[in-house]
C-alpha positions as CSV (number, residue, x, y, z in Angstrom):
1,X,85.2,91.3,47.4
2,X,82.0,93.1,48.5
3,X,81.4,94.2,44.9
4,X,81.9,90.6,43.7
5,X,79.3,89.3,46.2
6,X,76.8,92.1,45.5
7,X,77.0,91.4,41.8
8,X,76.0,87.8,42.2
9,X,73.2,88.7,44.7
10,X,71.7,91.1,42.1
11,X,72.0,88.6,39.2
12,X,70.5,85.9,41.4
13,X,67.5,88.1,42.3
14,X,66.9,89.1,38.7
15,X,67.2,85.7,37.2
16,X,64.3,83.2,37.0
17,X,64.1,79.5,36.8
18,X,63.9,77.8,33.5
19,X,60.6,76.3,32.5
20,X,60.5,72.5,32.8
21,X,57.9,70.4,31.1
22,X,56.6,67.5,33.1
23,X,57.3,64.0,31.8
24,X,54.5,62.3,33.8
25,X,51.2,63.5,35.2
26,X,51.5,64.6,38.8
27,X,49.0,63.4,41.4
28,X,47.2,65.6,43.9
29,X,50.2,65.5,46.3
30,X,52.6,66.9,43.6
31,X,54.3,63.5,43.1
32,X,54.1,60.8,40.4
33,X,52.6,58.4,43.0
34,X,49.1,58.8,44.6
35,X,48.8,59.6,48.3
36,X,47.6,56.1,49.0
37,X,50.7,54.6,47.3
38,X,53.0,56.9,49.3
39,X,51.2,55.8,52.5
40,X,51.8,52.2,51.6
41,X,55.5,52.8,51.0
42,X,55.8,54.9,54.2
43,X,54.3,52.1,56.2
44,X,57.0,49.7,54.9
45,X,59.7,52.2,55.7
46,X,58.4,52.8,59.2
47,X,58.2,49.0,59.8
48,X,61.7,48.4,58.5
49,X,63.2,51.7,59.6
50,X,65.3,50.2,62.4
51,X,66.8,47.7,60.0
52,X,67.5,50.4,57.4
53,X,69.0,52.8,60.0
54,X,71.0,50.2,61.8
55,X,72.4,48.7,58.6
56,X,75.6,47.0,59.9
57,X,78.8,47.0,58.0
58,X,79.6,43.3,57.6
59,X,82.6,43.3,55.3
60,X,85.6,45.3,54.1
61,X,85.0,46.8,50.7
62,X,87.8,47.3,48.2
63,X,88.2,49.7,45.3
64,X,88.6,48.7,41.7
65,X,92.1,47.8,40.7
66,X,93.7,51.0,39.3
67,X,97.0,52.7,38.5
68,X,98.9,54.6,35.8
69,X,100.2,53.8,32.4
70,X,100.4,54.5,28.7
71,X,98.0,53.4,25.9
72,X,99.1,52.4,22.4
73,X,97.2,51.0,19.4
74,X,98.7,49.4,16.3
75,X,96.6,49.1,13.2
76,X,96.1,47.6,9.8
77,X,97.8,45.2,7.4
78,X,100.9,44.6,9.4
79,X,103.0,41.9,7.7
80,X,102.8,38.6,9.5
81,X,106.4,38.6,10.4
82,X,106.2,42.0,12.1
83,X,102.9,41.0,13.8
84,X,104.5,37.9,15.3
85,X,107.5,40.0,16.4
86,X,105.2,42.5,18.1
87,X,103.3,39.8,20.0
88,X,106.6,38.3,21.1
89,X,107.9,41.6,22.2
90,X,104.7,42.3,24.2
91,X,104.9,38.9,25.9
92,X,108.6,39.6,26.7
93,X,107.6,43.0,28.2
94,X,109.9,45.0,26.0
95,X,110.2,48.5,27.4
96,X,107.6,51.1,26.3
97,X,110.0,53.5,24.5
98,X,111.8,50.6,22.8
99,X,108.5,49.1,21.5
100,X,107.4,52.5,20.2
101,X,110.6,53.0,18.4
102,X,110.6,49.5,16.8
103,X,107.0,49.6,15.6
104,X,106.5,53.4,15.1
105,X,105.1,53.2,11.5
106,X,102.3,50.9,12.7
107,X,101.1,53.1,15.5
108,X,97.5,54.3,15.0
109,X,96.8,55.9,18.4
110,X,98.5,56.5,21.7
111,X,97.8,58.2,25.0
112,X,100.5,58.8,27.5
113,X,100.1,59.1,31.3
114,X,96.5,57.9,31.6
115,X,94.8,56.6,34.7
116,X,93.8,52.9,34.2
117,X,90.9,51.0,35.9
118,X,90.1,47.3,35.8
119,X,86.5,46.5,35.2
120,X,84.5,43.3,35.3
121,X,81.3,43.3,33.2
122,X,78.6,41.0,31.8
123,X,79.0,40.5,28.1
124,X,76.3,39.9,25.5
125,X,76.2,36.2,26.5
126,X,75.6,37.1,30.2
127,X,79.1,35.8,31.2
128,X,81.8,37.9,32.9
129,X,84.6,39.6,31.0
130,X,87.4,41.7,32.2
131,X,88.8,44.9,30.6
132,X,91.0,47.8,31.3
133,X,89.9,51.3,30.5
134,X,91.4,54.7,31.0
135,X,90.7,58.3,32.1
136,X,92.9,60.9,30.6
137,X,93.8,64.4,31.7
138,X,90.8,65.9,30.0
139,X,88.5,63.5,31.9
140,X,87.6,61.3,28.9
141,X,86.7,57.7,29.5
142,X,87.7,55.1,26.9
143,X,90.5,53.0,25.3
144,X,89.0,49.7,26.5
145,X,91.3,46.7,26.3
146,X,89.8,43.2,26.9
147,X,92.0,41.3,29.4
148,X,92.9,37.6,29.1
149,X,93.0,35.4,32.2
150,X,96.8,35.4,32.1
151,X,96.7,39.2,31.8
152,X,94.3,39.4,34.7
153,X,96.8,37.4,36.8
154,X,99.5,40.0,35.9
155,X,97.2,42.9,37.0
156,X,96.3,41.3,40.4
157,X,100.0,40.9,41.2
158,X,100.7,44.6,40.4
159,X,102.0,44.4,36.9
160,X,104.5,47.3,37.0
161,X,106.4,47.7,33.7
162,X,104.2,45.0,32.1
163,X,102.1,45.0,28.9
164,X,98.4,44.0,28.9
165,X,97.2,43.7,25.3
166,X,94.3,42.6,23.1
167,X,94.6,41.3,19.6
168,X,91.7,41.9,17.1
169,X,92.0,40.2,13.7
170,X,89.5,40.4,10.8
171,X,89.2,38.8,7.4
172,X,91.7,36.0,8.0
173,X,93.9,38.6,9.7
174,X,94.2,40.9,6.8
175,X,93.2,43.7,9.1
176,X,94.9,43.7,12.4
177,X,94.5,45.7,15.5
178,X,96.5,45.3,18.7
179,X,95.5,47.5,21.7
180,X,97.8,47.6,24.7
181,X,98.4,49.3,28.0
182,X,101.9,49.6,29.4
183,X,101.7,49.7,33.2
184,X,104.1,52.4,34.5
185,X,102.8,51.8,38.0
186,X,101.5,48.8,40.0
187,X,97.8,48.3,39.7
188,X,96.4,48.3,43.2
189,X,93.3,48.2,45.3
190,X,92.5,50.4,48.3
191,X,90.2,49.7,51.2
192,X,87.1,51.9,50.9
193,X,87.0,54.1,54.0
194,X,84.4,53.0,56.6
195,X,82.2,56.1,56.2
196,X,81.8,55.5,52.5
197,X,81.6,51.7,52.9
198,X,78.6,52.2,55.1
199,X,76.8,53.9,52.2
200,X,77.7,51.0,49.9
201,X,76.3,48.6,52.5
202,X,73.2,50.8,53.0
203,X,72.3,50.2,49.3
204,X,72.2,46.4,49.8
205,X,70.2,46.9,53.1
206,X,67.6,49.0,51.2
207,X,67.5,46.8,48.0
208,X,67.6,43.1,48.2
209,X,70.3,41.9,45.8
210,X,68.2,38.9,44.9
211,X,65.4,41.0,43.5
212,X,65.0,41.9,39.8
213,X,62.6,44.3,38.2
214,X,62.2,42.3,35.0
215,X,61.9,38.5,35.1
216,X,61.3,37.7,31.4
217,X,60.6,34.2,30.1
218,X,63.4,32.1,28.6
219,X,64.0,33.6,25.1
220,X,64.0,30.2,23.4
221,X,60.6,29.3,24.9
222,X,59.1,32.7,23.8
223,X,60.6,32.7,20.3
224,X,59.7,29.1,19.6
225,X,56.1,29.7,20.5
226,X,55.6,33.3,19.2
227,X,53.7,32.3,16.1
228,X,51.2,30.3,18.2
229,X,50.4,33.1,20.7
230,X,47.0,34.5,20.0
231,X,44.9,34.4,23.2
232,X,45.9,37.9,24.3
233,X,45.1,39.3,20.9
234,X,41.8,37.4,20.8
235,X,40.9,38.9,24.2
236,X,41.7,42.5,23.0
237,X,39.6,42.0,19.9
238,X,36.8,40.7,22.1
239,X,36.9,43.9,24.3
240,X,37.5,46.3,21.4
241,X,36.1,49.8,21.8
242,X,35.7,52.3,19.0
243,X,37.4,55.7,18.4
244,X,40.7,55.1,20.0
245,X,42.7,58.4,19.7
246,X,45.9,58.5,17.7
247,X,49.2,60.1,18.5
248,X,49.5,63.5,16.8
249,X,53.1,64.3,15.8
250,X,52.5,67.5,13.7
251,X,51.3,69.9,16.4
252,X,53.3,73.1,16.1
253,X,55.1,74.8,19.0
254,X,55.0,71.7,21.3
255,X,57.9,69.7,22.7
256,X,57.7,65.9,22.4
257,X,56.8,65.7,26.1
258,X,53.9,68.2,25.6
259,X,52.7,66.3,22.6
260,X,52.8,63.1,24.6
261,X,51.0,64.8,27.5
262,X,48.1,65.8,25.2
263,X,47.9,62.3,23.8
264,X,48.0,60.8,27.2
265,X,45.0,62.9,28.3
266,X,43.0,62.0,25.2
267,X,43.9,58.3,25.6
268,X,43.1,58.2,29.3
269,X,39.7,59.7,28.7
270,X,39.0,57.1,26.0
271,X,40.4,54.2,28.0
272,X,38.2,55.2,31.0
273,X,35.1,54.9,28.8
274,X,36.4,51.6,27.5
275,X,36.7,50.2,31.1
276,X,33.2,51.5,31.9
277,X,31.9,49.7,28.8
278,X,33.7,46.4,29.7
279,X,32.5,46.6,33.3
280,X,28.9,47.3,32.3
281,X,28.5,45.1,29.2
282,X,31.1,42.2,29.5
283,X,32.7,41.7,32.8
284,X,30.0,39.6,34.3
285,X,29.7,37.1,31.5
286,X,31.2,33.7,31.5
287,X,32.8,34.3,28.1
288,X,34.7,37.4,29.3
289,X,36.0,35.5,32.3
290,X,37.2,32.6,30.2
291,X,38.8,34.9,27.6
292,X,40.6,36.9,30.3
293,X,41.8,33.8,32.2
294,X,43.3,32.2,29.1
295,X,44.9,35.4,27.9
296,X,46.4,36.1,31.4
297,X,47.9,32.6,31.6
298,X,49.4,32.9,28.1
299,X,50.9,36.4,28.9
300,X,52.3,35.2,32.2
301,X,54.0,32.2,30.6
302,X,55.4,33.9,27.4
303,X,55.6,37.6,28.4
304,X,53.5,38.8,25.4
305,X,51.2,41.1,27.3
306,X,50.6,44.8,26.3
307,X,50.2,47.9,28.4
308,X,46.4,48.0,27.6
309,X,45.9,44.4,28.5
310,X,47.8,44.8,31.8
311,X,45.6,47.7,32.8
312,X,42.5,45.6,32.1
313,X,44.0,42.8,34.2
314,X,44.6,45.2,37.1
315,X,41.0,46.5,36.9
316,X,39.3,43.1,36.6
317,X,41.6,40.8,38.6
318,X,44.2,42.4,40.8
319,X,47.2,44.7,41.0
320,X,49.4,41.7,41.9
321,X,48.5,40.0,38.6
322,X,49.2,43.2,36.6
323,X,52.6,43.6,38.3
324,X,53.4,39.9,37.5
325,X,52.6,40.5,33.8
326,X,54.6,43.7,33.6
327,X,57.7,42.1,35.1
328,X,57.5,39.4,32.4
329,X,57.8,41.9,29.6
330,X,61.0,43.8,28.7
331,X,60.4,47.1,26.8
332,X,63.2,48.4,24.5
333,X,63.0,52.0,23.3
334,X,63.2,52.5,19.5
335,X,64.9,55.9,19.8
336,X,65.8,58.8,22.1
337,X,62.2,60.2,22.2
338,X,60.6,56.8,22.8
339,X,59.1,57.0,26.3
340,X,57.8,53.4,26.4
341,X,60.6,52.0,28.6
342,X,60.1,54.8,31.2
343,X,56.3,54.4,31.1
344,X,56.7,50.7,31.7
345,X,59.0,51.3,34.6
346,X,56.7,53.9,36.2
347,X,53.8,51.4,35.9
348,X,55.9,48.7,37.7
349,X,56.8,51.2,40.4
350,X,53.2,52.3,40.9
351,X,51.9,48.7,41.1
352,X,54.8,47.8,43.5
353,X,53.8,50.7,45.7
354,X,50.2,49.7,45.5
355,X,51.0,46.0,46.4
356,X,53.7,47.0,49.0
357,X,56.5,45.3,47.1
358,X,59.4,47.5,48.4
359,X,62.3,45.8,46.6
360,X,60.7,46.0,43.2
361,X,59.4,49.5,43.8
362,X,62.8,50.9,44.8
363,X,64.7,49.3,41.9
364,X,62.0,50.5,39.4
365,X,62.1,54.0,40.8
366,X,65.9,54.1,40.8
367,X,65.8,52.9,37.1
368,X,63.6,56.0,36.4
369,X,66.0,58.3,38.2
370,X,69.1,56.7,36.4
371,X,67.3,56.2,33.1
372,X,68.6,52.5,33.2
373,X,66.8,51.3,30.0
374,X,67.7,49.8,26.7
375,X,67.2,51.8,23.5
376,X,68.1,51.0,19.9
377,X,69.6,54.5,19.7
378,X,69.8,57.3,22.3
379,X,71.0,60.7,21.2
380,X,71.7,63.3,23.9
381,X,69.0,65.7,22.7
382,X,66.4,63.2,24.0
383,X,67.8,63.3,27.6
384,X,66.6,66.6,28.9
385,X,62.9,65.6,29.2
386,X,63.6,62.6,31.4
387,X,63.1,63.8,34.9
388,X,64.7,62.4,38.0
389,X,62.0,62.2,40.7
390,X,64.1,62.6,43.8
391,X,61.2,64.3,45.6
392,X,59.4,60.9,45.8
393,X,62.3,59.3,47.7
394,X,62.6,62.4,50.0
395,X,58.9,62.0,50.8
396,X,59.6,58.5,52.2
397,X,62.0,59.9,54.8
398,X,64.8,57.5,53.9
399,X,68.5,58.5,53.8
400,X,68.4,59.6,50.2
401,X,72.0,61.0,50.0
402,X,73.4,57.8,51.5
403,X,71.5,55.7,49.1
404,X,72.5,57.7,46.0
405,X,76.1,58.1,46.9
406,X,76.4,54.4,47.9
407,X,75.1,53.3,44.6
408,X,77.4,55.8,42.7
409,X,80.6,54.5,44.2
410,X,82.3,51.7,42.3
411,X,83.5,48.8,44.5
412,X,85.2,45.5,43.5
413,X,83.6,43.1,46.0
414,X,79.9,44.0,46.1
415,X,77.2,41.4,45.4
416,X,76.6,40.8,41.7
417,X,73.2,42.4,41.7
418,X,74.2,45.4,43.8
419,X,72.5,48.5,42.4
420,X,74.8,50.9,40.5
421,X,73.7,54.4,39.7
422,X,74.8,56.8,36.9
423,X,76.8,59.6,38.3
424,X,75.5,62.0,35.6
425,X,71.9,61.3,36.4
426,X,72.5,61.4,40.2
427,X,74.2,64.7,39.9
428,X,71.1,66.0,38.1
429,X,68.8,64.5,40.8
430,X,70.7,66.2,43.6
431,X,70.3,69.5,41.9
432,X,66.5,69.1,42.6
433,X,66.9,67.9,46.2
434,X,65.6,69.8,49.2
435,X,68.9,70.1,51.2
436,X,71.3,70.8,48.4
437,X,73.8,72.7,50.6
438,X,74.3,69.7,52.8
439,X,74.8,67.4,49.8
440,X,77.3,69.9,48.3
441,X,79.5,70.0,51.4
442,X,79.6,66.2,51.6
443,X,80.4,65.7,47.9
444,X,83.2,68.3,48.0
445,X,84.6,66.6,51.1
446,X,84.7,63.2,49.2
447,X,86.5,64.7,46.2
448,X,89.2,66.1,48.5
449,X,89.5,62.9,50.6
450,X,92.9,61.3,49.9
451,X,91.8,58.1,51.7
452,X,89.3,57.5,49.0
453,X,90.7,55.9,45.8
454,X,91.2,58.2,42.8
455,X,88.7,56.4,40.5
456,X,85.9,57.1,43.0
457,X,87.1,60.6,43.5
458,X,86.9,61.0,39.7
459,X,83.3,59.7,39.7
460,X,82.2,61.9,42.6
461,X,83.8,64.9,40.8
462,X,81.9,64.0,37.7
463,X,78.7,63.8,39.8
464,X,79.4,67.3,41.2
465,X,80.0,68.8,37.8
466,X,76.7,67.3,36.5
467,X,75.0,68.6,39.6
468,X,76.3,72.2,38.8
469,X,75.3,72.0,35.2
470,X,71.8,70.8,36.1
471,X,71.0,73.8,38.4
472,X,68.3,75.6,36.6
473,X,69.3,79.1,37.8
474,X,72.1,80.4,35.4
475,X,73.5,82.8,38.0
476,X,73.9,80.1,40.6
477,X,75.5,77.8,38.0
478,X,78.0,80.6,37.0
479,X,78.8,81.4,40.6
480,X,79.6,77.8,41.5
481,X,81.8,77.2,38.5
482,X,83.7,80.4,39.1
483,X,84.1,79.4,42.8
484,X,85.4,76.0,41.8
485,X,87.9,77.5,39.4
486,X,89.1,80.2,41.8
487,X,89.7,77.4,44.4
488,X,91.1,74.8,42.0
489,X,94.3,74.5,44.0
490,X,92.3,73.0,46.9
491,X,91.4,69.9,44.8
492,X,93.5,66.9,43.8
493,X,96.2,67.6,41.2
494,X,94.7,65.1,38.8
495,X,91.5,67.1,38.7
496,X,93.0,70.6,38.5
497,X,93.5,70.8,34.8
498,X,89.9,69.8,34.1
499,X,88.5,72.2,36.7
500,X,90.2,75.1,34.9
501,X,88.5,74.1,31.6
502,X,85.0,74.3,33.1
503,X,82.5,76.8,31.8
504,X,78.9,77.6,32.8
């Protein structure tokens, strides 16, 4: 055992941390917010600290409905008679083995002994839908089945030995898919233990559930008037300044983040000169004030501002006006390497800190941490450069672990706008935290806690695995995974198989 420990001590001492490129420019305090902005936020925290610390648990929280079952999927060109028979047998709750035997030749996919979770979600039309999805023995999430109202009633009453299915027909039903779960166990909820429920409640105490970072104009209003919008563009033409730098994409031996950093430095130098020109030559004229006022009103109404225009508004009107414009504009990334959604969120967070708007600041900053942004496409190779910025929250002296764990748990009866974090991103964030040992002990305790529902134990386990894989020191990563595998028998049985497949 001594040799084992000595080996890891030597490897640890000889290893070095991997180099990380910075996504955003750090201020003089080593953070992405200026010292003045941090002071503003600390003043809010100090003023509201008693309320934050004494956040009372005012309700009983319940887990998601969950249980065990089998998944089966039938596919393609099933003769109408057989299709009708299948639906009839599903409605009659024909036994699992009997149904498989009767319709074996139509089976496209099946997964036995999966763990099933009921989920409510907002669809494309902003209305609530219900589905079942599963987690298999290899810790894969998937096999979503949309649930009808009658199916949901079955789930809420337990549903043991019942079928929950979804029919999908295309091309006048020439192509047919039926996806179904057979519930081998009753689907149940559990009470979230008080010590974890307090973390869930803490999230709502810290972040007003009525607040939204983006408050865009009605899409119909904006689209119907898009061709008429020109006041913002007229203003930008009026304040045009020569020699705007371009974005170089052909520089060798530079990562996308490093290329952007060089571009940002060039652009900021140029834009500073532009602001000086506007201030000296234009800002005192009646024409400038009229152009700016008209453009601001148009952008506020229709959400057609730009990053450049909003910076000018901040300089020559107020930070409050610039924040209002940014919150009217939703930014969608074009691809994995498009940083514009994150730049937009950081701008909102900075302006919120400057104007002491706590609720918008915290949501915007958590969006940065969780990378909660829309992109047309998002390949995994674009993820590594997106930093987590947990140090900024630690600087504010709030209960960071409580906030992040509370937003990572999935609870049935939270408020609709309750903030939910990504366990993958939060795991990575905690790997950069100051008191990692304390976090580790609490996370491991949650995974082992039989009073916590299995779905949330799954999620916290996934958070912990992401935490380990995000540790920059390879020797420490290896040591933690080996330790986890050697002690796999201490963890829940439903996780043991996955633990044994882990690798550094």
